[in-house]
Wavefront OBJ file of the C-alpha trace (Angstrom):
o trace
v -158.683 -113.534 -115.677
v -156.924 -116.912 -115.610
v -154.530 -117.534 -118.515
v -154.952 -121.202 -119.490
v -151.879 -121.132 -121.734
v -149.465 -121.006 -118.812
v -148.038 -123.501 -116.348
v -148.274 -123.139 -112.599
v -145.781 -124.013 -109.902
v -146.525 -127.258 -108.063
v -144.655 -129.277 -105.422
v -142.033 -131.672 -106.805
v -144.170 -134.746 -106.411
v -144.127 -137.468 -109.077
v -147.903 -137.620 -109.011
v -147.990 -133.987 -110.143
v -145.536 -134.400 -113.064
v -148.211 -134.298 -115.760
v -149.857 -131.175 -114.336
v -146.591 -129.394 -113.558
v -145.225 -129.943 -117.074
v -148.360 -128.952 -119.026
v -150.320 -125.751 -119.535
v -153.611 -125.442 -117.678
v -155.447 -125.862 -120.970
v -154.028 -129.403 -121.225
v -155.222 -130.507 -117.795
v -158.243 -132.220 -119.332
v -159.119 -135.848 -118.676
v -158.503 -136.743 -122.328
v -154.961 -135.308 -122.229
v -154.236 -137.025 -118.917
v -155.439 -140.370 -120.239
v -153.442 -140.036 -123.427
v -150.359 -139.271 -121.311
v -150.905 -142.418 -119.244
v -151.508 -144.593 -122.309
v -148.438 -143.255 -124.094
v -146.260 -144.083 -121.093
v -147.708 -147.505 -120.316
v -146.131 -150.758 -121.476
v -149.260 -152.672 -120.549
v -152.699 -151.122 -121.038
v -153.985 -149.572 -117.791
v -157.558 -149.779 -116.573
v -159.587 -146.742 -117.658
v -161.584 -146.468 -114.433
v -158.393 -146.456 -112.404
v -156.977 -143.633 -114.544
v -160.135 -141.566 -113.983
v -159.919 -142.154 -110.231
v -156.270 -141.066 -110.225
v -157.119 -137.987 -112.264
v -159.803 -136.897 -109.824
v -157.669 -137.566 -106.755
v -154.705 -135.616 -108.094
v -156.870 -132.640 -109.010
v -158.333 -132.649 -105.501
v -154.835 -132.795 -104.000
v -153.606 -129.965 -106.218
v -156.648 -127.862 -105.330
v -155.691 -128.169 -101.689
v -152.125 -127.138 -102.494
v -152.570 -124.025 -104.653
v -153.702 -120.673 -103.248
v -154.896 -118.993 -106.447
v -158.710 -118.903 -106.341
v -158.975 -118.798 -110.137
v -156.975 -122.025 -110.367
v -159.165 -123.613 -107.685
v -162.283 -122.675 -109.662
v -160.751 -124.066 -112.855
v -159.965 -127.366 -111.091
v -163.532 -127.467 -109.756
v -164.862 -127.116 -113.296
v -162.609 -129.960 -114.478
v -163.863 -132.178 -111.657
v -167.449 -131.315 -112.478
v -166.844 -132.049 -116.142
v -165.262 -135.434 -115.479
v -168.231 -136.363 -113.314
v -170.794 -135.627 -116.033
v -169.333 -137.695 -118.882
v -169.072 -141.386 -119.525
v -165.692 -143.090 -119.342
v -165.501 -143.373 -123.121
v -166.437 -139.716 -123.659
v -163.923 -138.571 -121.059
v -161.086 -140.425 -122.708
v -161.820 -139.317 -126.254
v -160.871 -142.833 -127.367
v -161.771 -146.418 -126.652
v -159.570 -149.281 -125.519
v -159.640 -150.738 -129.014
v -158.132 -147.548 -130.425
v -154.986 -147.826 -128.313
v -152.000 -149.387 -130.057
v -148.856 -151.075 -128.774
v -150.272 -151.806 -125.335
v -151.792 -154.929 -123.827
v -154.634 -155.332 -121.373
v -153.453 -156.539 -117.968
v -154.097 -155.922 -114.336
v -150.800 -154.114 -113.951
v -149.655 -150.807 -115.390
v -145.958 -150.130 -115.591
v -144.379 -146.753 -116.186
v -141.564 -146.327 -118.687
v -137.958 -146.462 -117.592
v -135.874 -143.732 -119.191
v -132.137 -144.127 -119.611
v -129.909 -141.107 -120.058
v -127.833 -141.529 -123.214
v -124.649 -140.130 -121.708
v -124.989 -142.447 -118.740
v -125.588 -145.410 -121.013
v -122.507 -144.708 -123.098
v -120.307 -145.094 -120.038
v -121.121 -148.795 -119.837
v -118.944 -151.329 -121.593
v -120.806 -153.439 -124.145
v -119.717 -157.016 -123.733
v -122.085 -158.494 -126.289
v -121.687 -157.029 -129.768
v -122.728 -157.917 -133.319
v -122.994 -161.684 -133.733
v -120.956 -163.045 -136.593
v -123.563 -165.727 -137.112
v -127.337 -165.570 -137.351
v -129.333 -167.698 -134.993
v -131.592 -170.346 -136.463
v -134.872 -169.508 -138.090
v -135.731 -173.151 -138.624
v -136.928 -175.557 -135.938
v -134.128 -176.598 -133.626
v -133.295 -180.179 -132.806
v -132.747 -181.100 -129.213
v -129.477 -179.730 -127.961
v -126.649 -182.275 -128.028
v -126.229 -181.402 -124.384
v -129.674 -182.756 -123.668
v -130.133 -185.538 -126.178
v -128.455 -188.359 -124.328
v -129.886 -190.448 -121.479
v -129.873 -188.775 -118.100
v -127.192 -189.368 -115.557
v -125.624 -187.952 -112.457
v -124.220 -185.168 -114.500
v -121.183 -184.640 -116.611
v -119.896 -181.136 -117.083
v -119.693 -180.598 -120.819
v -117.400 -178.330 -122.774
v -119.138 -179.224 -126.022
v -120.390 -176.365 -128.197
v -123.985 -175.291 -127.657
v -125.320 -175.895 -131.153
v -128.693 -174.633 -132.261
v -128.790 -176.296 -135.680
v -127.060 -179.219 -137.367
v -125.100 -176.947 -139.680
v -122.625 -174.282 -138.687
v -124.213 -170.880 -138.422
v -123.567 -168.662 -141.434
v -121.790 -165.328 -141.173
v -123.841 -162.170 -141.023
v -123.341 -158.488 -140.361
v -126.694 -158.029 -138.647
v -126.648 -155.985 -135.471
v -128.785 -157.023 -132.507
v -128.806 -153.913 -130.327
v -131.317 -155.306 -127.854
v -129.006 -158.271 -127.098
v -126.087 -156.080 -125.990
v -125.242 -156.401 -122.316
v -123.617 -153.986 -119.895
v -122.125 -155.848 -116.999
v -120.319 -155.344 -113.714
v -121.517 -151.758 -113.454
v -124.973 -151.456 -111.972
v -127.376 -149.487 -114.118
v -129.329 -146.649 -112.567
v -131.331 -144.327 -114.767
v -130.971 -140.592 -114.286
v -134.690 -140.589 -113.586
v -136.200 -143.010 -111.105
v -138.314 -145.677 -112.754
v -142.029 -145.207 -112.127
v -143.869 -148.450 -111.567
v -147.549 -148.256 -110.758
v -149.217 -151.501 -109.803
v -152.968 -151.415 -110.292
v -154.492 -154.827 -109.783
v -158.019 -155.676 -110.882
v -157.356 -159.351 -110.262
v -154.787 -160.588 -107.793
v -151.883 -162.053 -109.765
v -148.799 -163.790 -108.440
v -145.346 -162.506 -109.290
v -144.754 -165.060 -112.049
v -148.088 -164.307 -113.709
v -147.051 -160.655 -113.711
v -143.764 -161.631 -115.360
v -145.718 -163.498 -118.029
v -147.580 -160.260 -118.750
v -144.262 -158.441 -119.122
v -142.948 -161.096 -121.529
v -146.188 -161.114 -123.523
v -145.883 -157.364 -123.872
v -142.265 -157.616 -125.061
v -143.192 -160.294 -127.589
v -145.790 -158.016 -129.170
v -143.371 -155.108 -129.633
v -141.405 -154.539 -132.820
v -138.251 -153.229 -131.161
v -136.883 -156.412 -129.553
v -134.762 -158.776 -131.590
v -136.344 -161.983 -132.843
v -133.570 -163.943 -131.105
v -134.127 -162.290 -127.728
v -134.453 -164.979 -125.092
v -137.706 -163.388 -123.948
v -139.270 -164.961 -127.041
v -138.599 -168.319 -125.362
v -140.207 -167.027 -122.137
v -136.773 -166.703 -120.533
v -136.338 -163.923 -117.976
v -132.732 -162.700 -117.855
v -131.552 -161.665 -114.404
v -128.291 -160.914 -112.656
v -126.587 -158.525 -110.277
v -125.309 -155.428 -112.096
v -126.201 -156.789 -115.504
v -128.718 -155.844 -118.136
v -129.401 -155.167 -121.801
v -131.227 -152.447 -123.668
v -134.421 -154.484 -123.819
v -134.379 -155.674 -120.195
v -133.889 -152.134 -118.938
v -136.665 -150.902 -121.148
v -139.262 -153.521 -120.265
v -138.336 -155.144 -116.932
v -140.085 -153.400 -113.998
v -137.560 -152.911 -111.239
v -139.965 -153.895 -108.480
v -140.666 -157.242 -110.176
v -136.930 -157.918 -110.494
v -136.515 -157.362 -106.763
v -139.569 -159.457 -105.936
v -138.069 -162.534 -107.594
v -135.577 -162.622 -104.699
v -133.212 -164.440 -107.075
v -130.541 -161.771 -107.560
v -127.295 -162.945 -105.952
v -125.484 -159.807 -104.834
v -122.689 -161.424 -102.859
v -120.907 -164.754 -103.238
v -120.180 -166.522 -99.922
v -116.559 -166.333 -98.789
v -115.127 -169.828 -98.398
v -111.723 -168.663 -97.137
v -112.806 -169.012 -93.512
v -110.229 -171.458 -92.153
v -106.468 -171.971 -92.583
v -105.876 -168.278 -93.250
v -102.130 -168.586 -92.646
v -101.862 -171.200 -95.392
v -103.719 -169.130 -97.997
v -101.907 -165.932 -97.064
v -98.554 -167.665 -97.438
v -99.476 -168.882 -100.930
v -100.650 -165.445 -102.044
v -97.622 -163.703 -100.550
v -95.324 -166.027 -102.456
v -96.980 -165.865 -105.889
v -97.426 -162.088 -105.733
v -93.914 -161.264 -104.563
v -91.773 -164.064 -105.958
v -90.932 -165.337 -109.422
v -92.440 -168.325 -111.214
v -89.824 -170.758 -109.944
v -90.323 -169.800 -106.294
v -94.092 -170.081 -106.664
v -93.856 -173.541 -108.204
v -91.420 -174.659 -105.506
v -93.831 -173.590 -102.765
v -96.789 -175.269 -104.464
v -94.753 -178.476 -104.814
v -93.683 -178.228 -101.180
v -97.249 -178.040 -99.862
v -98.692 -180.486 -102.409
v -98.632 -183.606 -100.245
v -99.877 -181.877 -97.113
v -102.765 -180.388 -99.106
v -103.890 -183.667 -100.639
v -103.528 -185.517 -97.346
v -105.761 -182.948 -95.685
v -109.494 -183.331 -95.172
v -110.240 -180.012 -96.860
v -111.677 -180.327 -100.401
v -111.689 -176.542 -100.653
v -107.946 -176.366 -99.963
v -107.305 -178.970 -102.671
v -109.373 -177.021 -105.167
v -107.621 -173.770 -104.272
v -104.233 -175.403 -104.821
v -105.299 -176.650 -108.275
v -106.548 -173.205 -109.318
v -103.367 -171.448 -108.220
v -101.202 -174.093 -109.899
v -103.035 -173.573 -113.207
v -102.465 -169.833 -113.135
v -98.850 -169.998 -111.973
v -97.807 -172.487 -114.643
v -100.171 -171.449 -117.439
v -100.785 -167.711 -117.279
v -98.407 -165.983 -114.831
v -95.455 -166.686 -117.130
v -93.695 -164.832 -119.905
v -95.056 -165.329 -123.418
v -97.987 -167.459 -122.289
v -99.734 -169.024 -125.276
v -103.178 -168.587 -123.696
v -103.191 -165.168 -125.375
v -102.757 -166.769 -128.800
v -104.916 -169.890 -128.917
v -108.308 -170.795 -127.484
v -107.165 -174.395 -127.096
v -104.241 -173.237 -124.950
v -106.531 -171.145 -122.755
v -108.817 -174.140 -122.315
v -106.035 -176.678 -121.795
v -103.951 -174.639 -119.333
v -106.578 -172.713 -117.361
v -110.256 -173.517 -117.899
v -110.335 -177.293 -118.237
v -107.959 -178.177 -115.350
v -109.955 -175.975 -112.982
v -113.348 -177.392 -113.999
v -111.980 -180.940 -114.001
v -110.733 -180.513 -110.445
v -114.060 -179.029 -109.361
v -116.000 -181.938 -110.872
v -113.889 -184.375 -108.847
v -115.022 -182.582 -105.700
v -118.650 -183.496 -106.503
v -119.575 -187.152 -106.149
v -120.535 -188.962 -109.394
v -119.738 -185.915 -111.522
v -117.716 -186.256 -114.722
v -116.146 -183.615 -116.909
v -115.610 -184.369 -120.611
v -113.417 -181.678 -122.195
v -113.512 -180.971 -125.883
v -116.184 -183.442 -126.962
v -118.440 -182.338 -129.805
v -121.288 -184.466 -128.479
v -121.742 -185.762 -124.976
v -121.855 -189.528 -124.723
v -123.593 -189.936 -121.394
v -123.850 -193.378 -119.841
v -127.065 -194.790 -118.415
v -128.781 -192.646 -115.767
v -126.549 -189.632 -116.239
v -127.970 -186.106 -116.303
v -126.302 -183.228 -118.072
v -126.413 -180.246 -115.768
v -123.627 -177.940 -116.984
v -121.879 -176.824 -120.150
v -118.811 -174.697 -120.861
v -118.065 -172.369 -123.739
v -114.875 -170.359 -124.283
v -115.114 -167.288 -126.490
v -111.553 -167.544 -127.775
v -107.948 -166.832 -126.750
v -107.468 -164.965 -123.488
v -107.833 -161.173 -123.842
v -108.662 -161.388 -127.549
v -112.013 -159.679 -127.967
v -114.624 -161.499 -130.039
v -117.889 -159.807 -129.166
v -119.886 -161.512 -131.903
v -119.033 -165.015 -130.654
v -119.573 -163.952 -127.056
v -123.101 -162.851 -127.926
v -123.749 -165.972 -129.985
v -122.545 -168.268 -127.192
v -124.805 -166.517 -124.711
v -127.914 -166.799 -126.883
v -127.216 -170.415 -127.834
v -126.833 -171.235 -124.159
v -130.425 -170.140 -123.645
v -131.580 -172.768 -126.139
v -129.256 -175.463 -124.813
v -129.976 -175.047 -121.117
v -133.742 -175.018 -121.590
v -133.385 -178.270 -123.557
v -131.323 -179.743 -120.713
v -134.074 -178.858 -118.237
v -136.708 -180.383 -120.505
v -134.664 -183.561 -120.787
v -134.627 -183.993 -117.008
v -138.368 -183.369 -116.816
v -139.119 -185.924 -119.529
v -136.993 -188.511 -117.745
v -139.262 -188.286 -114.698
v -142.584 -187.221 -116.269
v -144.784 -187.836 -113.222
v -142.457 -186.082 -110.806
v -143.649 -183.261 -108.586
v -143.417 -179.957 -110.489
v -142.655 -178.035 -107.284
v -139.613 -180.275 -106.883
v -138.660 -179.710 -110.527
v -138.584 -175.964 -109.833
v -135.578 -176.529 -107.534
v -133.451 -177.939 -110.361
v -130.962 -175.670 -112.085
v -128.622 -176.253 -115.031
v -125.485 -174.193 -115.554
v -123.551 -172.406 -118.268
v -119.901 -171.581 -117.570
v -118.935 -168.813 -119.977
v -115.235 -168.012 -120.354
v -115.162 -164.633 -122.100
v -111.910 -162.929 -123.161
v -111.547 -161.250 -119.757
v -114.082 -162.780 -117.372
v -115.573 -166.012 -116.143
v -119.358 -165.898 -115.805
v -121.685 -168.556 -114.467
v -125.359 -168.677 -115.429
v -128.081 -170.821 -113.897
v -131.297 -171.670 -115.759
v -134.317 -172.871 -113.811
v -138.083 -173.015 -114.165
v -139.830 -171.168 -111.308
v -143.313 -171.390 -112.831
v -145.234 -173.155 -115.564
v -144.067 -172.050 -119.034
v -141.563 -169.604 -117.546
v -137.765 -169.806 -117.288
v -135.071 -167.740 -115.598
v -131.495 -167.370 -116.782
v -129.716 -165.903 -113.788
v -126.096 -164.737 -113.713
v -124.956 -165.998 -110.338
v -121.550 -164.345 -110.669
v -118.972 -162.722 -112.921
v -115.268 -162.512 -112.104
v -112.425 -160.848 -113.958
v -109.687 -163.369 -114.713
v -106.364 -162.104 -113.276
v -103.528 -161.455 -115.704
v -100.524 -160.779 -113.450
v -99.325 -162.541 -110.316
v -98.591 -159.356 -108.369
v -102.172 -158.101 -108.607
v -103.961 -161.451 -108.628
v -105.011 -162.070 -105.028
v -108.398 -160.333 -105.002
v -109.626 -161.804 -108.289
v -108.228 -165.258 -107.552
v -110.118 -165.307 -104.268
v -113.299 -164.181 -106.035
v -112.831 -166.786 -108.777
v -112.345 -169.629 -106.301
v -115.334 -168.476 -104.241
v -117.578 -168.272 -107.316
v -116.718 -171.758 -108.550
v -117.069 -173.224 -105.071
v -120.484 -171.600 -104.782
v -121.489 -173.216 -108.094
v -120.424 -176.562 -106.608
v -122.893 -176.003 -103.765
v -125.683 -175.190 -106.238
v -124.891 -178.290 -108.316
v -125.170 -180.485 -105.219
v -128.561 -178.894 -104.497
v -129.615 -179.786 -108.049
v -128.548 -183.410 -107.487
v -130.661 -183.557 -104.341
v -133.640 -182.116 -106.223
v -133.221 -184.660 -109.049
v -133.192 -187.500 -106.500
v -136.377 -186.117 -104.929
v -137.930 -185.729 -108.385
v -137.207 -189.362 -109.205
v -138.787 -190.503 -105.935
v -141.937 -188.457 -106.558
v -142.085 -189.785 -110.131
v -142.013 -193.387 -108.913
v -144.678 -192.715 -106.293
v -146.988 -190.849 -108.690
v -146.448 -193.409 -111.439
v -147.748 -196.149 -109.131
v -150.823 -194.092 -108.258
v -151.558 -193.326 -111.900
v -150.894 -196.848 -113.177
v -153.064 -198.438 -110.488
v -155.735 -195.733 -110.829
v -155.581 -195.170 -107.117
v -157.459 -192.234 -105.535
v -156.127 -188.948 -106.912
v -154.662 -190.452 -110.084
v -156.666 -188.080 -112.296
v -154.895 -185.099 -110.715
v -151.438 -186.329 -111.744
v -150.137 -184.682 -114.909
v -146.829 -184.835 -116.733
v -144.144 -182.252 -116.032
v -143.772 -181.520 -119.725
v -147.254 -179.988 -119.738
v -145.584 -177.030 -118.023
v -143.004 -176.554 -120.778
v -143.258 -173.590 -123.097
v -144.421 -174.909 -126.451
v -142.328 -173.271 -129.152
v -141.360 -174.202 -132.668
v -137.695 -174.172 -131.634
v -138.003 -177.450 -129.752
l 1 2 3 4 5 6 7 8 9 10 11 12 13 14 15 16 17 18 19 20 21 22 23 24 25 26 27 28 29 30 31 32 33 34 35 36 37 38 39 40 41 42 43 44 45 46 47 48 49 50 51 52 53 54 55 56 57 58 59 60 61 62 63 64 65 66 67 68 69 70 71 72 73 74 75 76 77 78 79 80 81 82 83 84 85 86 87 88 89 90 91 92 93 94 95 96 97 98 99 100 101 102 103 104 105 106 107 108 109 110 111 112 113 114 115 116 117 118 119 120 121 122 123 124 125 126 127 128 129 130 131 132 133 134 135 136 137 138 139 140 141 142 143 144 145 146 147 148 149 150 151 152 153 154 155 156 157 158 159 160 161 162 163 164 165 166 167 168 169 170 171 172 173 174 175 176 177 178 179 180 181 182 183 184 185 186 187 188 189 190 191 192 193 194 195 196 197 198 199 200 201 202 203 204 205 206 207 208 209 210 211 212 213 214 215 216 217 218 219 220 221 222 223 224 225 226 227 228 229 230 231 232 233 234 235 236 237 238 239 240 241 242 243 244 245 246 247 248 249 250 251 252 253 254 255 256 257 258 259 260 261 262 263 264 265 266 267 268 269 270 271 272 273 274 275 276 277 278 279 280 281 282 283 284 285 286 287 288 289 290 291 292 293 294 295 296 297 298 299 300 301 302 303 304 305 306 307 308 309 310 311 312 313 314 315 316 317 318 319 320 321 322 323 324 325 326 327 328 329 330 331 332 333 334 335 336 337 338 339 340 341 342 343 344 345 346 347 348 349 350 351 352 353 354 355 356 357 358 359 360 361 362 363 364 365 366 367 368 369 370 371 372 373 374 375 376 377 378 379 380 381 382 383 384 385 386 387 388 389 390 391 392 393 394 395 396 397 398 399 400 401 402 403 404 405 406 407 408 409 410 411 412 413 414 415 416 417 418 419 420 421 422 423 424 425 426 427 428 429 430 431 432 433 434 435 436 437 438 439 440 441 442 443 444 445 446 447 448 449 450 451 452 453 454 455 456 457 458 459 460 461 462 463 464 465 466 467 468 469 470 471 472 473 474 475 476 477 478 479 480 481 482 483 484 485 486 487 488 489 490 491 492 493 494 495 496 497 498 499 500 501 502 503 504 505 506 507 508 509 510 511 512 513 514 515 516 517 518 519 520
């Protein structure tokens, strides 16, 4: 006689996990449905679950050899065919909690605790709470638009300084530069009742996160911001972001283009000198090649020279004050490099140290800089705060551009990106915020580079740093081109709408696509 209080051996197939891990007595449709509901982040379709249940029982029946088990499976199939969907489930859709109805059902990603503990947490407890009151427009986005200054002004989210707090925001912590892989493969089951595009699916994911009680109220997902990046993630993104949807965005930048393609002898000579010689010899070589570099037709070579000069004279020296003061780190390393880069981009201005950007007519703010503190002096709370505030500030900057050209083509607006250059105690990270879909934003880490500390071991990271910043220059130029195209489409559509020409009723303002939130 078949013992229903035992488990049976089944092939190691994910589809059989429920049946392999449960006694035969628990193979009922109600138990299977409860299992699926408990492991779903978005409520699955009941009819689809029943179909899966039947199919898996049929497959298992063809796998096992025990006739008693086959007969038991046959009785389960007969039973599921004789009851209504509601009777089979033992519960109704309205009885299910903490799940949302959607056309997609995602499995739960499980992270092994030991594996998680190996990752370095770069974002820790913020020293300041983020605003609970409505936010004014960011100072980075409040001035008239222009052809873009790079701002080092603080990203402020309220008129007053943020008060100190000891609150811990676990879901905001980020592990970076070490790609996360769970010990168990994530199970993502896509079951579509209605065909949805990728960004509509992302909206479902964000809506689900916003209804949960375990994400922080300052999580950027509450602003409809998707946080992406190569080898980067937080507790909440790993818990709720389906891996297949991340890949389908096709926005993850896994490799920065190498710009050291010409003049290899020149670059190798510079690196050989600064890594093997003392400070004086390095400065002598840089002075020797200065005029030939700036007479050359290579903007990249000029930028490289400026970066190396900043490190040789400001950091690769004894008792450098960049380790003691944030202002020294900015003045000797960060600001000279960004200032030089801005000069490589036509009509771009960099204003270091200004509390509020005073943009002249027709200027657009497309980048901001924030330094956590002195070099190699950890300040995890400020690092977290800067990152979250950047989400507010960059979205405001995007909105400002859209409001400047309200009748512009929204598809053109999607090509525009604004940037956040984050100088942490040990790394330089660059984030790009864009709007790929109506009422949806992406904050994408396009690169993260460890800032070198010693001349002898600096070559690899200096090359990576120069490549990353030069890549950002390319992306900024693409944004300029998109803004020009947006202005042209705005002028054309404005004429159609003003003159009530054919099609004028179909023209709407870009700001209708903005996420309406009390923060703005």
